[in-house]
N, C-alpha and C positions, 0 to 999 in steps of 0.2 A: 577514370571518373571517380569522384569522391562519393562514397556510399553512405557514410555517417559523419556526424560532427567531429568524431575523434580524428578523422582524416584531416581536419583543419588545424590540428594542434600546431602552434607556431614553433619552429626550431630556433629557439633563442640563441643557441650556440653557433648558428650559421649566419646571423645577421651581420652585415658589414657595409655600412654606408661609407661613401668616399669622403671622409671629413679630413682631408689633407690640408685644409686652410685654417684649422683651429687646433691649438695646442695648449698644454698646461700653462705655459708662460703667458699666453693671451688671456686666459682666465684669471690669472693672478694680477695682471697689469691692466691692459686695455679694458677688458670687460668689467673688472672690479671698479675701475674708475668711472666708467659710464653708468653702471648700476648703483654707484655710491655704496657698495657693500663689498668688503674684502672677502675674497674667496677663501673658504675654510677657516674663517674667523669664528671665535666662540660667540654665542648669543644666548640670551635668556628667553627670547621669544620662540616658542615651539609651534605657534600657529598664526597664520596671517589670513585675514578674510579677503584682502584684495592686494594685488601686487602689480607693478609695472615692469615690463620687460624691455628688450632692445632688439634692434636689427643689426647684426654684425657682418661686416665685410661685404665684398662684391657678390658673394653667393647668398646674401640675405638670410643668414642664419638667425632664427628666432631664439633668443636666450633669455632665461628668467633665473631668479635666485629664490630658493626655498630653504627653510630650516629643516635639517635632517637630524633626527635624534637616534642615538645608539647607546644603550646602557646608561641612560640618564644624562648623557652629555649631548649638547646640541651645537651644530655648526651651520654656517651659511654655505650652501652648495649651489653652484651654478649649473644649470641644465640647458641643453639644447632641446627645444620643444619639437618633437618629431611626430608628425601626424601619420607617418608611414609605419612606424614601429608600434606594435601593440604593447610591447614589453618596455620596462624601465631598466636602465643600466647605470650602475655607479662604479667608477673606476677604482683601481687599487690605491691610488694616492689618497683618496678620501678615507678609506678604511685605515690606512697607515696614520692619518692625522688623528684618528680615534685610538691609536696605539693598539690596533687589532692585528693579529696574525691570521691572515686569510687562508683557509684551507678548503673552501668550497665555492663553486661558481654561483651559488644562490644564497641570499641572506635576507632576513626579515628586518626591516628598519621602519622608522616612523618618518614619513615625508609630510611636512606641514601638519604634524600631529595625526596623521592617518597611517595605520599599519599597512605596509606595502611590501611586496616581494621585489627585490632588486637583483639583477643579474650582473655578473662581472663581464666586461667586454671580452670577447674571444681573444686569445693571445695573439693570433695572427691577423687580427682585424685592423682597420684603419682608424679606430677611435679609442685606443687603449688609454688615452689620457683625458677622455671626454666623458661627460655624464649625459645620458639621454632620458628625457621624461616621455613615456609612451602613452598611447591612447587609452589603455586600460585604466591607468591612474586617473586621467582626466575625466573619464566617464564615471568611475566609481566615486569620485570626489564631487560630482555634480558641478563641474567647472563651466563657468560662462567665459568663453574666450573671445576676445575682440582684437582684431589686427587691422590697423589702418595704414595703408601704404600710399604715399603721394610723392610727387617730385620734391616737395619742400618739407614734408613732415611725415614721420613714422610714429606709430603708437601701438604698443602691445599692452593689453590689460587682461588680467585673470581675476575672476571672482569665484570664491569657493563657497559651496553650500552643502557640505557633506555631514552636517551635524546630526540630522535625524537618522541617516543611514548608519553613521558611526555608532550612535547610541544603541540601535537595534542589533548591530553586529556584535558589540561588546557584551550585550546581555546574553546573546546566544553563546558566545565563547566562555563567558565568566561562569555561568551556572551549569556547566557540564558535570553534574554530580553523579557518581556511581549509584545504581539502584539500591545496592546494599546499604550504602551510607545514607541515602535518602530515607530508607526504611528505618534506620536507627534514629534519624532526626525526628521523624514523625512519631516513633515509639516513645522517645524521650519527652516530646511535647505532650503526648497523651498522659504520660506518667505525671508530669507537672500538674495537669488539670485534675487528675484523680487525687493527688496529694493535697492540692489546694482545697478541694471540696471536703476532704477528710478533716482538715484543720479548720473547722467551721468557726471556732472561737478565736482565731488568730488572723482575721482579716484576709481571707483567701484571695479576694480580688487584687489586693495590693501585692501579695506574694506572687500571684500569677503574672502580674504586670512586670515585676522585677525579673522574674525568671525568663519570661518571654523576651524582654529587652536584652538580657545577657546572652541568651541563646542566639538570637538574631544577630547581635553584634559580632559574636565570635564566628558565626557562619559567614557573615559578610566579610569579616577581616580575612578569613581563610580563602575566600573566593577571589577577592580583589588583590591580585599580585601583579607587579609590573612585568616580571619576566616569566609568568606562568599563566596559562589559560585554563588550568584545572585545579580543583580543590585538593589540598594536601590531606589525603584521607586519614593518614596516621594521626596527625594533629587533631583533626576533627573528631576521630574516634576517642582519643584520649580526653578531649573536652567533654564529650557526651558521657563517658564513664564517670568522670569527676563530678559532673552535674547530677548524675543519677545517685551517686553515693551521698552527695550533699543533701539531696532531697530526702533520702531515707533517714539520714542522721537527724535532719530537721523534724521529721515526723516523730521519731522516737523521743527526742528532747522535748518537743512541744506537748506530746501526749502525756508524758510524765508530769510536766509542769501544770498541765490542765487539771490532772487528777489531784495533785497536791493542793492546788488552789481551792478546789471544791471542799477538801477535807479540813483545811485550816480555818479555825473560827476567826471571826473579825475581832481583832484586839481592841477595837474602839468601842465595842458594845458594852453597855453598863446594865446591871440588873437591879431591879427594884424589889426589895424584900416584901413578901406578902404578909400582911398582919395576921397574927394568930387569933383565933376566937378566944376571948376571955371566958 
């Protein structure tokens, strides 16, 4: 008897559907022709809101094509839509088309512009040449799946609505900043405020705005990385130190300029001689 939800963990390396009626050649030829999309061809489209699939062969395999992105390169990949498998599988041929040397059974890819975990089909399985799109992906993508089967007409349609979920997930992943780095960020921002108040005759509001924009931009640029979900702490620390030194130098320079301006007489002033009493 299963006592906790960990007992339900799916053994992805043991899944083996009997897909002996579908091979790589079918994906490249018959399926590609029916879907009007060449298998493993390059594409500029990274996300589709709605797609049409097909029913293949006497065993009625549901097949769709989605863009898969790995390391900034995107290709059209055909999947069997499998409502039995919770996991998604991408075969070795796909990775080879991306010129990747595969050394692990698990890989992170973008399927239709959604970050996904893909498994390699087990070596001794019956689908080593086939890709499977599992239920976990369909659920996390907010997929609306419609399958119509009749004697004269078949129709498979998928609509995706994972935009809100994806934005929330990316925000969680992107801004995982170490507490020490966060403290330095806040400390630097407070220093900028203090410096701006001190330079009261140099338009502190404008200076504060420029400094805040610069700080925010560099933090954002450090956070948003295609192949990284965490801030580069060394680069961020270097930026903070540089900004701090610049603020101190600006205070010193402006303070000296302010004093000299007060002591220097206005060269445009003219004096009127006072008449002497006769």
